[in-house]
N, C-alpha and C positions, 0 to 999 in steps of 0.2 A: 887537436882542440875541439872542444865540445861546446855547444849551445845549450845552457840549462836554464831552468826557471827557479828562482829562489822561493822556497816554501815558507821557512821560518828558521829563526836562530836555533842552535842546539847548545844548551847549557850543560856543561860537565865541569863540576867543581874539583873533582880529584882527577889530576893530570900529571904527566911527566913534567919535569922542570922546563924543558924546551918549549912546551906549549901553554905555559901559564897565562900568557897575555895574547894569545892568538884567538881571534873570533872564529867560530864554527857555524856554518849554515848547512841546513838541509836543502838540497837541490834536487829537482827532477830531471832525470836524463831520460826522456821518453816516458815511460811508466814506472821507471825504477828510481827509488829514492836513494841518494847518496849523501854522504857527508863531505864537505869541502872546507878547506881553510880560506877564511875571507881575508884577501890582501888588499882589497880596495874600499870596503865599507858600504856594501850593498844593503838593501832592505828587501823584505818580502814582496813578491810581485815583479822584482827586477828580472830581466833577461840577462844573463851573464855569459862570458867566455870563461871556460875553465881549461886548464891544462892538466895532464897526468904524468905519471912516471917521474923521471929525474927532473924534468921541467917543473912539475909541482913541488918538489922539494926546494928547488933554487928559488922559485917565486914565492914560497912561504918564508923565505929568509935564510936558508942554509941547506946545504945538500945533506946535512945530518938529521934533518926533521924527517919523521916517518910519515910524511904525507904522500898520498898518491892521487890527490885532487886539489887543486887550488883555483880560486877564482881570481882572474888577472885583469878582468875588464867588465864594465857595465855597458850593455848595448843601449844606445840611444833610442833606436827605433827598430822594432823587430815584429813582424807579422808573421807567426808561424803558419797561417793558412796561405799565404801568398805563394803563388806558383803551383799551388796543388790543383790539379784538374778534378772537377766534381765527377763522381762516378756516372757513367752513362745511364740515363733513366730508360727503363724498358718502355717500348712504345705502348700506349694505352690502347686496349682493345675497344673498338667501337661496336663490336657484335654482342648481342645479349648472350649470357651463358646458356647452354642447352641443359634443361633438366631431364633427368631420366624418367620422371613421372608425367611429363607433359607429352601430348600426342604430337607426332611429327606431322607437319603440314602436308596436305595432299593425301593423307591416309584416311581410312575409314574409322569412324568413332565407335 
C-alpha cells in the first residue's frame, strides 16, 4: 500500500468500455505523478491509501480491469512531516573570518 496525495481529477472521455464510469485521479507518490482509479470519491488535497498490482484491479471492481493503482481509502489525519528529524544544524562560528588582506595581530605594519 502507498500513501499518496490527490492532485486533481483526470478527465479522459475516450476509454475502454470497462472504464466508462470510473473516476480517475492524479496522485503524487513522493515527487512522481501517477494516475489512480478512485474507488472512494476523494477530492484534491486528500491524503489517500492506494493499492497496486492485482489488489488494484480487484479494488477497482474486477480483476479484468487494467488498473495498476486504485485509491481504497481517504486518510482522516496525516502529517507527512511528523516523525522526521530536522537536519542537524552546523554550529555557528563565533570567530570572525580571517581576511587575507588584513594584517595579523602582533605583526609589524
